SERO-4910 file (N, C-alpha, C, O; in steps of 0.05 Angstrom, whole numbers):
BEGIN
 pado doro    nc1    nc2    nc3   cac1   cac2   cac3    cc1    cc2    cc3    oc1    oc2    oc3
  Met    A    728  -2526   -426    739  -2529   -455    718  -2536   -482    707  -2558   -484
  Asp    A    715  -2522   -495    696  -2520   -518    701  -2546   -528    724  -2553   -535
  His    A    679  -2563   -531    684  -2588   -546    694  -2589   -573    711  -2604   -582
  Asn    A    683  -2573   -584    695  -2574   -618    726  -2566   -620    739  -2571   -640
  Thr    A    737  -2551   -596    760  -2537   -596    780  -2565   -590    802  -2568   -600
  Leu    A    767  -2586   -572    782  -2606   -563    777  -2622   -586    797  -2635   -592
  Leu    A    758  -2626   -601    756  -2650   -619    771  -2643   -643    786  -2659   -655
  Asn    A    766  -2617   -651    788  -2611   -663    823  -2618   -665    837  -2625   -685
  Arg    A    833  -2612   -634    852  -2611   -627    862  -2645   -628    884  -2652   -637
  Glu    A    849  -2657   -621    847  -2690   -623    852  -2703   -642    869  -2720   -645
  Arg    A    826  -2691   -667    834  -2699   -693    857  -2701   -708    865  -2719   -723
  Ile    A    869  -2673   -699    893  -2664   -714    919  -2682   -703    934  -2693   -720
  Ile    A    923  -2685   -680    934  -2703   -667    937  -2729   -680    956  -2738   -693
  Gly    A    910  -2741   -674    909  -2767   -682    917  -2773   -714    932  -2792   -719
  His    A    903  -2752   -742    909  -2751   -758    932  -2757   -766    936  -2776   -782
  Leu    A    955  -2737   -753    981  -2740   -759    994  -2761   -749   1016  -2766   -760
  Lys    A    985  -2779   -727    998  -2797   -722    993  -2826   -745   1010  -2843   -752
  Glu    A    966  -2823   -751    965  -2846   -771    973  -2844   -796    976  -2863   -810
  Arg    A    979  -2819   -803    992  -2813   -828   1022  -2821   -826   1031  -2837   -843
  Leu    A   1038  -2811   -806   1065  -2817   -797   1076  -2838   -791   1098  -2844   -801
  Ile    A   1060  -2857   -772   1072  -2876   -765   1078  -2902   -783   1091  -2921   -775
  Pro    A   1068  -2899   -805   1072  -2923   -820   1102  -2915   -840   1113  -2931   -855
  Leu    A   1109  -2885   -836   1133  -2880   -856   1166  -2893   -837   1175  -2886   -815
  Pro    A   1176  -2913   -858   1195  -2922   -842   1219  -2907   -837   1240  -2918   -828
  Tyr    A   1217  -2878   -845   1245  -2859   -839   1228  -2842   -814   1238  -2822   -803
  Val    A   1205  -2851   -808   1202  -2826   -782   1201  -2848   -758   1189  -2870   -757
  Tyr    A   1218  -2838   -740   1215  -2860   -712   1201  -2850   -691   1194  -2865   -674
  Ala    A   1195  -2823   -689   1179  -2819   -663   1169  -2795   -669   1180  -2778   -683
  Met    A   1136  -2792   -650   1131  -2771   -649   1113  -2762   -625   1094  -2776   -618
  Trp    A   1119  -2737   -610   1109  -2739   -587   1098  -2711   -575   1113  -2692   -579
  Leu    A   1083  -2708   -566   1076  -2674   -547   1093  -2663   -525   1104  -2677   -508
  Glu    A   1096  -2638   -527   1110  -2627   -512   1086  -2603   -503   1065  -2599   -515
  Gly    A   1095  -2590   -481   1081  -2561   -478   1060  -2567   -457   1066  -2577   -435
  Ala    A   1030  -2561   -465   1006  -2557   -451    999  -2589   -452    989  -2598   -431
  Asp    A   1003  -2602   -468    991  -2631   -472   1005  -2650   -449    994  -2664   -432
  Ala    A   1035  -2645   -455   1051  -2661   -431   1051  -2661   -411   1061  -2678   -397
  Ser    A   1038  -2633   -401   1044  -2622   -375   1009  -2627   -365   1006  -2625   -340
  Gly    A    985  -2632   -378    964  -2632   -369    949  -2604   -367    931  -2600   -351
  Leu    A    959  -2582   -386    937  -2561   -375    933  -2550   -402    945  -2529   -407
  Val    A    921  -2561   -421    910  -2556   -445    882  -2541   -437    865  -2552   -423
  Asp    A    880  -2509   -448    853  -2498   -444    848  -2498   -477    856  -2513   -495
  Glu    A    832  -2477   -475    823  -2467   -500    841  -2451   -518    837  -2450   -542
  Phe    A    864  -2437   -503    882  -2423   -508    909  -2436   -520    925  -2423   -533
  Ser    A    910  -2457   -515    938  -2475   -518    938  -2483   -543    919  -2494   -554
  Asp    A    966  -2476   -555    973  -2481   -579    985  -2514   -585    988  -2529   -566
  Leu    A    991  -2521   -606   1000  -2558   -610   1037  -2552   -610   1052  -2537   -623
  Asp    A   1040  -2566   -593   1068  -2567   -589   1078  -2594   -602   1077  -2612   -586
  Ile    A   1087  -2602   -624   1087  -2633   -642   1117  -2632   -645   1127  -2610   -650
  Tyr    A   1135  -2654   -641   1158  -2667   -646   1159  -2695   -663   1146  -2715   -656
  Val    A   1176  -2693   -685   1181  -2719   -696   1211  -2725   -705   1227  -2713   -719
  Asp    A   1212  -2749   -692   1244  -2756   -700   1248  -2769   -725   1236  -2790   -730
  Phe    A   1265  -2757   -744   1267  -2771   -770   1288  -2777   -779   1308  -2765   -771
  Glu    A   1291  -2799   -801   1322  -2805   -803   1334  -2778   -829   1322  -2767   -847
  Asp    A   1361  -2777   -819   1366  -2746   -828   1364  -2742   -859   1356  -2721   -867
  Glu    A   1372  -2763   -880   1370  -2761   -901   1337  -2761   -915   1332  -2764   -939
  Tyr    A   1317  -2759   -895   1292  -2751   -909   1276  -2733   -897   1252  -2734   -892
  Glu    A   1297  -2713   -892   1281  -2679   -886   1254  -2671   -906   1231  -2668   -900
  Met    A   1263  -2669   -926   1244  -2664   -945   1222  -2678   -943   1200  -2668   -936
  Glu    A   1225  -2703   -948   1198  -2719   -943   1184  -2717   -922   1160  -2716   -925
  Thr    A   1195  -2718   -894   1181  -2720   -872   1165  -2693   -875   1141  -2691   -870
  Lys    A   1182  -2672   -884   1165  -2643   -877   1139  -2649   -894   1116  -2645   -886
  Ala    A   1146  -2659   -923   1118  -2661   -938   1104  -2672   -934   1082  -2662   -942
  Ala    A   1103  -2699   -921   1088  -2717   -905   1072  -2704   -889   1048  -2706   -896
  Val    A   1075  -2688   -866   1073  -2669   -843   1049  -2650   -858   1027  -2648   -849
  Glu    A   1058  -2640   -879   1038  -2614   -893   1025  -2630   -902   1003  -2626   -891
  Glu    A   1023  -2648   -918   1004  -2669   -938    981  -2671   -920    958  -2666   -927
  Ala    A    989  -2681   -890    970  -2694   -871    953  -2675   -866    929  -2678   -867
  Leu    A    965  -2654   -859    949  -2626   -844    933  -2617   -870    909  -2616   -866
  Lys    A    943  -2612   -899    926  -2611   -913    898  -2625   -928    880  -2615   -942
  Glu    A    902  -2650   -920    883  -2666   -911    851  -2663   -892    828  -2672   -895
  Leu    A    864  -2647   -871    843  -2638   -850    835  -2611   -855    814  -2602   -846
  Ala    A    853  -2595   -871    844  -2565   -877    866  -2548   -893    890  -2553   -893
  Glu    A    852  -2528   -906    876  -2502   -920    898  -2497   -901    893  -2487   -879
  Ile    A    922  -2503   -908    943  -2488   -889    939  -2458   -890    942  -2452   -914
  Asp    A    934  -2437   -877    926  -2414   -879    954  -2389   -868    958  -2365   -871
  Tyr    A    966  -2411   -856    995  -2390   -845   1014  -2419   -838   1009  -2439   -826
  Lys    A   1036  -2409   -851   1064  -2423   -847   1090  -2405   -835   1092  -2382   -843
  Ser    A   1102  -2413   -824   1123  -2394   -813   1151  -2415   -808   1151  -2434   -792
  Val    A   1176  -2407   -825   1196  -2429   -820   1213  -2413   -801   1223  -2391   -808
  Ile    A   1216  -2423   -779   1232  -2416   -754   1258  -2425   -754   1264  -2449   -753
  Pro    A   1282  -2399   -755   1306  -2413   -751   1310  -2421   -719   1307  -2407   -700
  His    A   1320  -2450   -721   1320  -2457   -692   1354  -2456   -684   1372  -2460   -700
  Gly    A   1357  -2452   -663   1388  -2452   -656   1400  -2477   -650   1424  -2478   -643
  His    A   1384  -2501   -653   1397  -2523   -652   1406  -2529   -677   1393  -2518   -695
  Pro    A   1426  -2543   -687   1432  -2559   -715   1422  -2575   -718   1421  -2580   -742
  Lys    A   1407  -2596   -702   1395  -2618   -711   1365  -2616   -706   1350  -2636   -703
  Leu    A   1356  -2591   -704   1331  -2586   -702   1315  -2559   -718   1321  -2535   -717
  Arg    A   1289  -2576   -736   1277  -2553   -755   1257  -2550   -744   1244  -2567   -733
  Gln    A   1250  -2522   -747   1215  -2510   -735   1201  -2501   -754   1212  -2483   -766
  Asn    A   1176  -2508   -762   1149  -2500   -775   1134  -2489   -751   1136  -2498   -728
  Ile    A   1121  -2469   -760   1090  -2461   -752   1072  -2454   -767   1075  -2434   -781
  Tyr    A   1047  -2470   -767   1027  -2477   -783    999  -2462   -762    999  -2452   -740
  His    A    980  -2465   -779    952  -2458   -778    933  -2466   -800    934  -2460   -823
  Leu    A    913  -2484   -786    889  -2489   -807    869  -2477   -810    856  -2470   -790
  Ser    A    862  -2472   -831    836  -2456   -839    814  -2466   -829    804  -2487   -836
  Gly    A    803  -2450   -810    773  -2458   -793    777  -2464   -764    761  -2465   -745
  Thr    A    803  -2470   -768    809  -2479   -727    807  -2449   -711    801  -2428   -723
  Asp    A    812  -2450   -690    810  -2426   -670    835  -2417   -675    852  -2432   -683
  Glu    A    840  -2385   -671    856  -2375   -671    885  -2385   -657    907  -2388   -668
  Tyr    A    876  -2388   -634    904  -2396   -614    914  -2423   -626    938  -2424   -626
  Gln    A    902  -2443   -636    907  -2470   -646    928  -2466   -663    922  -2477   -684
  Met    A    952  -2454   -665    973  -2462   -670    985  -2484   -673    985  -2496   -651
  Ile    A    998  -2499   -696   1013  -2518   -695   1048  -2515   -692   1063  -2513   -712
  Asp    A   1055  -2515   -670   1088  -2518   -672   1102  -2543   -674   1104  -2563   -659
  Phe    A   1113  -2536   -697   1124  -2571   -708   1161  -2566   -706   1173  -2552   -722
  Cys    A   1174  -2582   -684   1189  -2587   -690   1206  -2614   -697   1207  -2632   -680
  Phe    A   1216  -2615   -716   1228  -2640   -733   1261  -2641   -725   1280  -2625   -728
  Gln    A   1260  -2664   -715   1288  -2670   -699   1306  -2692   -717   1295  -2714   -722
  Leu    A   1329  -2689   -725   1341  -2704   -741   1351  -2734   -723   1359  -2731   -700
  His    A   1351  -2752   -731   1351  -2781   -720   1385  -2778   -707   1390  -2794   -689
  Ser    A   1402  -2762   -715   1427  -2766   -710   1436  -2749   -683   1459  -2743   -677
  Arg    A   1415  -2743   -669   1416  -2718   -654   1426  -2732   -627   1415  -2754   -620
  Asp    A   1443  -2722   -614   1455  -2736   -587   1436  -2743   -568   1427  -2725   -554
  Arg    A   1430  -2763   -566   1403  -2771   -553   1411  -2767   -521   1393  -2772   -505
  Gln    A   1435  -2758   -510   1443  -2748   -483   1430  -2717   -479   1428  -2705   -458
  Glu    A   1421  -2708   -507   1424  -2678   -493   1388  -2681   -496   1380  -2658   -499
  Tyr    A   1370  -2694   -496   1341  -2696   -488   1332  -2710   -474   1309  -2717   -479
  Ile    A   1346  -2722   -448   1332  -2741   -435   1310  -2728   -416   1320  -2710   -402
  Tyr    A   1288  -2732   -413   1270  -2720   -393   1268  -2723   -367   1277  -2745   -359
  Ile    A   1261  -2710   -351   1270  -2713   -326   1243  -2730   -308   1222  -2720   -315
  Lys    A   1240  -2744   -294   1213  -2763   -282   1205  -2732   -268   1222  -2718   -257
  Asn    A   1177  -2725   -272   1157  -2717   -255   1164  -2691   -258   1156  -2677   -240
  Asn    A   1181  -2675   -280   1190  -2649   -280   1159  -2636   -291   1146  -2647   -309
  Ala    A   1153  -2614   -279   1128  -2597   -287   1139  -2577   -307   1124  -2557   -310
  Val    A   1159  -2577   -319   1162  -2558   -333   1169  -2570   -368   1160  -2561   -389
  Glu    A   1182  -2584   -365   1188  -2606   -391   1177  -2634   -388   1181  -2646   -367
  Gly    A   1162  -2646   -410   1156  -2673   -408   1148  -2679   -436   1152  -2662   -454
  Ala    A   1139  -2699   -441   1131  -2715   -470   1110  -2730   -467   1111  -2749   -451
  Met    A   1088  -2727   -480   1066  -2750   -489   1075  -2763   -512   1073  -2755   -535
  Val    A   1083  -2781   -506   1085  -2802   -529   1069  -2812   -549   1056  -2832   -543
  Leu    A   1066  -2805   -572   1047  -2822   -591   1054  -2844   -608   1037  -2858   -620
  Phe    A   1085  -2847   -609   1091  -2868   -619   1117  -2868   -620   1127  -2845   -620
  Asp    A   1136  -2894   -623   1168  -2888   -609   1174  -2910   -618   1170  -2930   -604
  Lys    A   1186  -2913   -647   1202  -2941   -655   1228  -2953   -643   1237  -2976   -646
  Asp    A   1237  -2932   -630   1274  -2933   -631   1278  -2919   -606   1296  -2903   -605
  Gln    A   1262  -2923   -585   1269  -2915   -550   1284  -2888   -552   1306  -2883   -542
  Ile    A   1267  -2866   -571   1274  -2840   -574   1267  -2832   -545   1288  -2831   -532
  Ile    A   1248  -2827   -533   1235  -2815   -509   1249  -2825   -488   1241  -2848   -484
  Arg    A   1268  -2818   -472   1272  -2830   -449   1271  -2813   -423   1268  -2789   -424
  Tyr    A   1273  -2828   -396   1271  -2813   -376   1293  -2816   -355   1299  -2840   -354
  Lys    A   1304  -2804   -342   1320  -2802   -315   1313  -2795   -291   1292  -2784   -286
  Asp    A   1324  -2799   -278   1312  -2789   -242   1326  -2757   -243   1344  -2750   -258
  Phe    A   1313  -2741   -220   1331  -2719   -216   1353  -2726   -200   1356  -2741   -181
  Asn    A   1373  -2707   -216   1393  -2702   -198   1406  -2673   -194   1413  -2659   -213
  Ala    A   1409  -2667   -171   1415  -2634   -161   1446  -2630   -171   1456  -2608   -177
  Glu    A   1454  -2648   -171   1483  -2649   -168   1491  -2636   -207   1508  -2621   -215
  Glu    A   1477  -2648   -216   1473  -2639   -250   1471  -2610   -253   1476  -2603   -276
  Phe    A   1466  -2591   -236   1452  -2563   -247   1466  -2553   -219   1468  -2528   -219
  Gln    A   1474  -2563   -201   1491  -2549   -182   1507  -2523   -195   1501  -2500   -188
  Glu    A   1530  -2531   -218   1545  -2513   -224   1535  -2492   -235   1544  -2470   -227
  Gln    A   1513  -2494   -256   1498  -2481   -268   1484  -2447   -251   1490  -2423   -254
  Asn    A   1465  -2463   -234   1446  -2451   -218   1463  -2437   -193   1450  -2418   -184
  Thr    A   1487  -2443   -181   1510  -2429   -166   1516  -2404   -173   1516  -2385   -157
  Gly    A   1525  -2402   -209   1533  -2380   -222   1511  -2362   -222   1513  -2340   -212
  Arg    A   1481  -2374   -236   1451  -2362   -237   1456  -2343   -212   1455  -2318   -215
  Arg    A   1460  -2356   -188   1452  -2349   -154   1471  -2324   -155   1458  -2303   -154
  Met    A   1496  -2320   -158   1525  -2303   -160   1516  -2283   -182   1527  -2261   -177
  Glu    A   1503  -2282   -201   1492  -2265   -217   1474  -2247   -206   1474  -2223   -208
  Cys    A   1459  -2260   -194   1434  -2245   -183   1443  -2232   -155   1433  -2211   -147
  Lys    A   1464  -2247   -140   1470  -2227   -117   1478  -2204   -133   1464  -2183   -131
  Tyr    A   1500  -2205   -148   1515  -2174   -163   1495  -2164   -170   1494  -2140   -163
  Arg    A   1472  -2172   -187   1455  -2150   -191   1440  -2134   -167   1433  -2111   -173
  Tyr    A   1434  -2142   -141   1423  -2136   -119   1444  -2117   -111   1437  -2095   -102
  Ser    A   1469  -2123   -112   1483  -2108   -104   1485  -2073   -119   1492  -2053   -107
  Gln    A   1477  -2074   -147   1472  -2053   -161   1443  -2033   -166   1434  -2020   -185
  His    A   1433  -2041   -137   1402  -2029   -144   1412  -1991   -141   1392  -1977   -138
  Ser    A   1432  -1979   -141   1439  -1953   -146   1435  -1942   -170   1432  -1918   -175
  Arg    A   1437  -1968   -194   1435  -1968   -223   1402  -1954   -228   1394  -1935   -242
  Val    A   1385  -1974   -206   1361  -1966   -213   1355  -1934   -204   1348  -1914   -217
  Leu    A   1359  -1939   -178   1345  -1909   -159   1359  -1884   -173   1348  -1862   -170
  Lys    A   1384  -1888   -189   1388  -1862   -196   1374  -1850   -227   1380  -1829   -239
  Tyr    A   1358  -1866   -233   1339  -1857   -254   1314  -1838   -248   1304  -1816   -256
  Val    A   1306  -1862   -221   1280  -1854   -206   1288  -1825   -200   1270  -1808   -206
  Tyr    A   1315  -1814   -187   1319  -1796   -179   1319  -1774   -201   1312  -1752   -192
  Arg    A   1325  -1776   -226   1331  -1767   -246   1303  -1759   -264   1302  -1744   -284
  Lys    A   1279  -1773   -250   1259  -1776   -259   1257  -1780   -294   1247  -1766   -312
  Gln    A   1271  -1801   -294   1274  -1814   -325   1259  -1841   -317   1269  -1859   -305
  Tyr    A   1234  -1840   -326   1218  -1871   -322   1225  -1895   -341   1227  -1919   -335
  Leu    A   1229  -1887   -361   1237  -1911   -386   1264  -1926   -372   1265  -1950   -369
  Glu    A   1283  -1909   -366   1305  -1919   -361   1306  -1937   -327   1317  -1956   -317
  Ala    A   1291  -1921   -321   1285  -1934   -290   1269  -1960   -289   1273  -1977   -272
  Tyr    A   1251  -1962   -309   1237  -1986   -315   1253  -2010   -323   1254  -2031   -310
  Ala    A   1267  -2004   -348   1288  -2019   -356   1312  -2035   -338   1323  -2057   -342
  Tyr    A   1316  -2015   -317   1334  -2026   -298   1324  -2038   -271   1339  -2051   -258
  Tyr    A   1297  -2033   -262   1290  -2044   -247   1284  -2077   -255   1289  -2094   -238
  Asn    A   1272  -2084   -280   1263  -2107   -288   1295  -2119   -289   1299  -2141   -279
  Arg    A   1317  -2105   -302   1338  -2120   -297   1354  -2128   -270   1373  -2143   -271
  Tyr    A   1347  -2115   -248   1370  -2109   -228   1351  -2114   -199   1360  -2115   -176
  Val    A   1322  -2116   -206   1304  -2125   -184   1290  -2153   -192   1291  -2174   -180
  Leu    A   1277  -2144   -215   1257  -2165   -215   1268  -2191   -229   1261  -2213   -220
  Glu    A   1284  -2190   -252   1296  -2217   -254   1309  -2233   -234   1309  -2258   -233
  Pro    A   1319  -2219   -221   1332  -2233   -202   1318  -2249   -179   1330  -2268   -170
  Leu    A   1292  -2242   -167   1270  -2255   -163   1267  -2266   -173   1271  -2287   -162
  Ile    A   1259  -2270   -200   1249  -2293   -218   1269  -2315   -215   1265  -2338   -206
  Asp    A   1297  -2304   -226   1318  -2333   -226   1322  -2337   -199   1346  -2341   -199
  Leu    A   1313  -2338   -169   1321  -2348   -149   1297  -2366   -144   1300  -2387   -133
  Leu    A   1266  -2355   -154   1247  -2379   -153   1251  -2399   -167   1244  -2421   -158
  Arg    A   1264  -2395   -196   1265  -2417   -215   1290  -2432   -198   1283  -2456   -198
  Ile    A   1312  -2430   -186   1331  -2438   -177   1319  -2458   -155   1329  -2481   -154
  Ile    A   1297  -2449   -137   1280  -2465   -113   1264  -2479   -127   1266  -2503   -123
  Tyr    A   1246  -2471   -148   1223  -2495   -151   1226  -2507   -180   1211  -2524   -188
  Thr    A   1246  -2498   -194   1247  -2511   -220   1276  -2506   -228   1285  -2491   -245
  Pro    A   1292  -2525   -210   1322  -2525   -206   1331  -2536   -235   1352  -2526   -243
  Ala    A   1319  -2556   -252   1326  -2567   -276   1318  -2549   -298   1325  -2555   -321
  Asn    A   1304  -2526   -293   1297  -2508   -317   1297  -2472   -303   1278  -2457   -304
  Ala    A   1321  -2468   -291   1327  -2447   -282   1324  -2416   -299   1321  -2393   -290
  Asp    A   1327  -2427   -326   1327  -2411   -343   1300  -2399   -363   1299  -2383   -381
  Tyr    A   1282  -2414   -352   1252  -2410   -367   1240  -2384   -359   1219  -2378   -369
  Tyr    A   1253  -2366   -340   1243  -2343   -336   1215  -2343   -331   1208  -2360   -315
  Leu    A   1192  -2326   -343   1165  -2328   -341   1155  -2341   -353   1130  -2340   -352
  Ile    A   1167  -2360   -369   1147  -2384   -383   1130  -2399   -365   1140  -2418   -352
  His    A   1105  -2394   -362   1078  -2409   -349   1097  -2417   -316   1100  -2439   -306
  Ile    A   1105  -2391   -308   1113  -2389   -278   1097  -2390   -270   1100  -2410   -255
  Ser    A   1071  -2379   -264   1048  -2388   -258   1039  -2415   -243   1031  -2417   -220
  His    A   1044  -2438   -267   1044  -2464   -252   1060  -2480   -242   1057  -2504   -236
  His    A   1085  -2463   -239   1113  -2469   -221   1118  -2463   -197   1135  -2475   -184
  Ile    A   1103  -2443   -189   1117  -2437   -160   1088  -2435   -145   1068  -2430   -157
  Pro    A   1088  -2438   -119   1073  -2438    -97   1056  -2409   -100   1067  -2387   -102
  Ala    A   1028  -2412   -100   1012  -2385   -103   1019  -2366    -85   1012  -2343    -91
  Glu    A   1030  -2370    -64   1036  -2349    -43   1062  -2335    -61   1062  -2310    -60
  Glu    A   1077  -2343    -71   1105  -2339    -85   1097  -2318   -107   1107  -2296   -111
  Arg    A   1071  -2332   -126   1063  -2320   -151   1050  -2292   -144   1053  -2274   -160
  Lys    A   1037  -2289   -123   1021  -2266   -117   1043  -2243   -108   1046  -2221   -117
  Arg    A   1058  -2256    -89   1088  -2229    -90   1098  -2228   -108   1110  -2207   -108
  Leu    A   1102  -2244   -133   1122  -2234   -156   1106  -2216   -174   1118  -2198   -187
  Glu    A   1076  -2221   -175   1060  -2207   -187   1057  -2177   -174   1053  -2159   -190
  Phe    A   1059  -2170   -147   1061  -2148   -137   1089  -2134   -145   1088  -2110   -146
  Phe    A   1106  -2144   -148   1133  -2132   -152   1134  -2129   -188   1148  -2111   -197
  Ala    A   1127  -2138   -198   1119  -2138   -234   1104  -2113   -237   1108  -2096   -254
  Gln    A   1086  -2113   -217   1067  -2087   -227   1075  -2056   -222   1069  -2046   -200
  Ile    A   1084  -2044   -235   1099  -2018   -236   1082  -1999   -251   1073  -2005   -273
  Ala    A   1077  -1975   -240   1056  -1957   -254   1068  -1925   -255   1059  -1906   -268
  Ser    A   1093  -1926   -236   1106  -1900   -236   1132  -1903   -219   1139  -1920   -202
  Leu    A   1144  -1881   -228   1174  -1876   -209   1170  -1883   -180   1186  -1897   -167
  Glu    A   1149  -1873   -170   1148  -1877   -143   1146  -1908   -137   1163  -1920   -125
  Asp    A   1120  -1919   -146   1135  -1950   -155   1159  -1963   -150   1163  -1979   -132
  Ile    A   1173  -1957   -165   1199  -1966   -172   1215  -1961   -150   1231  -1978   -141
  Glu    A   1211  -1937   -139   1232  -1932   -116   1223  -1951    -91   1238  -1965    -78
  Arg    A   1196  -1948    -88   1192  -1962    -65   1190  -1992    -70   1200  -2004    -51
  Lys    A   1181  -2009    -87   1186  -2037    -94   1224  -2044    -89   1234  -2061    -75
  Thr    A   1235  -2028   -103   1263  -2030   -102   1270  -2041    -72   1282  -2062    -66
  Lys    A   1259  -2020    -54   1273  -2024    -23   1259  -2045    -13   1269  -2061      2
  Leu    A   1230  -2047    -23   1216  -2074    -13   1225  -2097    -20   1230  -2115     -4
  Ala    A   1228  -2100    -42   1240  -2132    -52   1269  -2137    -43   1279  -2157    -54
  Glu    A   1286  -2123    -23   1307  -2132    -13   1304  -2150      7   1323  -2165      9
  Glu    A   1281  -2153     29   1280  -2168     49   1275  -2195     31   1290  -2214     29
  Trp    A   1247  -2192     16   1244  -2224     -1   1266  -2232    -16   1268  -2257    -18
  Phe    A   1284  -2217    -29   1310  -2224    -41   1329  -2244    -22   1337  -2266    -26
  Glu    A   1331  -2228     -2   1350  -2244     18   1338  -2269     32   1354  -2286     39
  Lys    A   1315  -2273     35   1301  -2294     46   1301  -2317     23   1300  -2340     31
  Leu    A   1300  -2311     -5   1302  -2328    -30   1329  -2341    -32   1335  -2363    -41
  Val    A   1349  -2316    -20   1375  -2329    -20   1386  -2349     -5   1399  -2367    -14
  Glu    A   1378  -2345     18   1378  -2364     44   1365  -2390     35   1375  -2412     40
  Lys    A   1346  -2389     24   1327  -2418     15   1343  -2430     -8   1342  -2454    -14
  Cys    A   1357  -2412    -19   1375  -2431    -46   1396  -2443    -32   1400  -2467    -35
  Glu    A   1411  -2426    -16   1440  -2439     -1   1426  -2462     20   1442  -2480     25
  His    A   1401  -2464     33   1401  -2487     47   1383  -2512     36   1383  -2533     49
***
């Protein structure tokens, strides 16, 4: 990694921590993503979380933005609607920093149910690098396969259904309609393979699809998945739809034993 890129990253994190830790209404600050997983490179963005007293949302956001402005001009800001009622999300970029160094900031209301976000020990997909924690916000638990058994069983059954529907893919191949064949190939061939790999190797995060999957599955499996993902023609779709069936059956067997 370029030394200046690393220096800028560390400076941003350190400065935000310095400015936020004295605030009585900010309870915790931590990093997720590449920092928590030990996968930071020159293309990594910053995934930052803060937990704050609900009544101080405006003050917390203002404190974050003021701290960022002390480092450099904010030349990009986007407010992202978050699906969770207790989370807010803003994306920032600082002038003069690398174009890839976006700052993805999640603001968590302190009243969020703590049972929703207990991290799993040694989880390669989701983790937290704690910068400060005044109220035991960040907690860990052991992995329990039974906790995810029901949802992963349902996901596995959906995979089996999709594989029974390969005629949906092939009919568009025979009609010479590439776009439709490609879309159905992704839905009925590629996505089930991805889901089964997730169930096997990241059972606590089986819904993560392709996000950082290259780091989460063995190299041999990754290369095989890349082979099935590389489609250039209707002939590829027809051939790989049929070739994928043997691997699919092996993955199902691995899931069920």
